[in-house]
C-alpha positions as CSV (number, residue, x, y, z in Angstrom):
1,M,-26.9,21.1,15.6
2,C,-27.2,23.2,12.6
3,R,-27.0,21.1,9.4
4,R,-24.6,23.7,7.9
5,H,-22.0,23.1,10.5
6,K,-22.5,19.3,10.7
7,K,-19.3,17.4,10.0
8,G,-19.3,14.8,7.3
9,D,-18.9,11.2,8.3
10,Q,-16.3,8.9,6.9
11,E,-18.5,7.4,4.2
12,T,-19.7,10.8,2.8
13,E,-16.1,12.1,2.7
14,A,-14.8,8.9,1.0
15,L,-12.5,8.1,3.9
16,G,-11.9,4.4,4.7
17,R,-9.9,2.7,7.5
18,S,-6.8,0.7,6.7
19,R,-3.8,-0.4,8.6
20,G,-2.0,2.9,7.7
21,G,-5.0,5.1,8.8
22,F,-7.5,6.7,6.6
23,S,-7.4,6.0,2.9
24,T,-9.3,6.8,-0.3
25,K,-9.5,5.1,-3.7
26,L,-9.6,7.2,-6.8
27,H,-11.3,5.6,-9.8
28,A,-10.7,7.2,-13.1
29,R,-12.1,7.0,-16.6
30,C,-9.9,8.1,-19.5
31,D,-10.1,8.1,-23.3
32,A,-7.8,6.2,-25.8
33,K,-5.1,8.9,-25.5
34,G,-4.9,8.7,-21.7
35,R,-6.7,12.0,-21.1
36,P,-9.0,12.0,-18.0
37,L,-12.7,12.0,-18.5
38,G,-14.1,11.5,-15.0
39,F,-13.3,10.5,-11.4
40,V,-15.1,8.8,-8.6
41,L,-13.9,8.6,-5.0
42,T,-14.6,5.7,-2.7
43,P,-13.5,4.8,0.8
44,G,-10.2,2.9,0.8
45,Q,-11.6,-0.4,2.1
46,T,-14.4,-0.7,-0.4
47,H,-14.1,-3.0,-3.4
48,D,-13.4,-1.6,-6.9
49,I,-16.8,-2.7,-8.0
50,Q,-18.4,0.2,-6.0
51,G,-16.7,2.7,-8.2
52,F,-17.6,1.1,-11.5
53,G,-21.3,2.1,-11.8
54,P,-20.9,5.9,-11.4
55,L,-17.9,5.9,-13.7
56,F,-19.5,3.9,-16.4
57,R,-22.7,5.9,-16.5
58,M,-20.9,9.3,-16.1
59,I,-20.3,9.9,-19.8
60,A,-22.8,8.9,-22.5
61,D,-20.2,8.6,-25.3
62,K,-20.1,5.3,-27.1
63,I,-17.1,3.2,-26.2
64,E,-15.8,0.1,-27.9
65,A,-14.0,-1.6,-25.0
66,L,-13.5,-1.1,-21.3
67,L,-10.0,-1.9,-20.1
68,A,-9.9,-2.7,-16.3
69,D,-7.8,-4.6,-13.9
70,K,-8.7,-7.8,-12.0
71,G,-10.5,-5.9,-9.3
72,Y,-13.4,-5.2,-11.8
73,D,-13.8,-8.8,-12.7
74,A,-17.4,-9.5,-11.7
75,D,-20.4,-11.1,-13.5
76,A,-22.5,-8.0,-12.8
77,I,-20.0,-5.7,-14.5
78,R,-19.6,-8.1,-17.5
79,E,-23.4,-8.3,-17.9
80,E,-23.8,-4.5,-17.8
81,L,-21.0,-4.1,-20.4
82,T,-22.7,-6.8,-22.6
83,K,-26.0,-4.9,-22.5
84,A,-24.2,-1.7,-23.5
85,D,-22.5,-3.5,-26.4
86,V,-19.0,-2.8,-24.9
87,E,-16.2,-5.3,-25.0
88,A,-14.9,-6.2,-21.6
89,V,-11.1,-6.4,-21.6
90,I,-10.7,-7.5,-18.0
91,P,-8.4,-10.4,-17.0
92,A,-10.1,-13.1,-14.8
93,K,-9.3,-13.2,-11.1
94,S,-7.2,-16.2,-10.1
95,N,-10.1,-17.6,-8.0
96,R,-12.7,-17.6,-10.8
97,R,-14.0,-21.1,-11.4
98,D,-14.4,-20.6,-15.2
99,P,-11.8,-18.1,-16.3
100,I,-12.9,-15.8,-19.1
101,A,-10.4,-15.0,-21.8
102,H,-9.5,-11.4,-22.6
103,D,-7.8,-9.7,-25.5
104,R,-4.1,-9.4,-24.4
105,E,-3.2,-7.0,-27.2
106,K,-6.0,-4.6,-26.1
107,Y,-5.1,-5.0,-22.5
108,R,-1.7,-3.7,-23.1
109,W,-3.3,-0.3,-23.6
110,R,-4.3,-0.2,-19.9
111,N,-1.0,1.3,-19.1
112,L,-2.5,4.6,-20.2
113,V,-4.6,4.5,-17.1
114,E,-1.6,3.7,-14.9
115,R,0.3,6.6,-16.5
116,L,-2.7,8.9,-15.9
117,F,-2.5,8.0,-12.2
118,N,1.3,8.6,-12.2
119,K,0.8,12.1,-13.7
120,L,-1.8,12.8,-11.0
121,K,0.4,11.6,-8.2
122,N,3.1,14.0,-9.3
123,W,1.1,16.6,-7.4
124,R,1.8,16.0,-3.7
125,R,-1.6,17.3,-2.7
126,I,-3.3,14.6,-4.7
127,A,-0.9,11.8,-3.8
128,T,-1.3,12.3,-0.1
129,R,-4.9,13.8,0.1
130,Y,-4.4,16.7,2.4
131,D,-8.0,17.8,2.0
132,K,-10.6,17.0,4.5
133,T,-13.6,17.1,2.3
134,K,-14.4,15.0,-0.7
135,E,-15.4,18.0,-2.8
136,S,-12.2,19.9,-2.3
137,Y,-10.1,16.8,-3.0
138,L,-12.0,16.1,-6.2
139,G,-11.7,19.8,-7.1
140,F,-7.9,19.6,-7.1
141,V,-8.0,16.3,-9.0
142,N,-10.2,18.0,-11.6
143,L,-7.9,21.0,-11.7
144,V,-4.8,18.8,-12.4
145,S,-6.8,16.9,-15.0
146,V,-7.6,20.2,-16.8
147,L,-3.9,20.9,-16.8
148,Q,-3.3,17.5,-18.5
149,W,-5.8,18.4,-21.2
150,I,-4.2,21.7,-22.1
151,P,-1.5,20.2,-24.5
152,F,-4.4,18.6,-26.5
153,V,-6.5,21.8,-26.9
154,H,-5.2,22.7,-30.4
155,E,-5.3,19.2,-31.8
156,T,-7.4,18.7,-34.9
């Protein structure tokens, strides 16, 4: 079979099996104003930790703190953040033996990420992933994220 016409498998197209069928997880990185900076797609059944590495190394800008949900609570992630001199604002999972405290005031700002996803999901094509390929889906996600940046273009 010609490589050009070879179909992508589930892993390369970021499609994972779940009870409802195929699913995809979209991991996002945004700035302090909730503007999108980058995206990574993983199959739906994979753990959140799989999306952390590519997202964290995507942009070389210096960040003060990383705000994430409990899915990103792992010793490896915390070590990488410590090496990069970044504060980890991640609540401890309920099954962690030694819970690690986090800054609750800073964690309140994580709603910016949730609002980013809500703005993305206003576009039906992104909310339901009609696209077969990973590249075309990420292309539309990036297009919508550019539309979210437009109001901030003339900011000084």
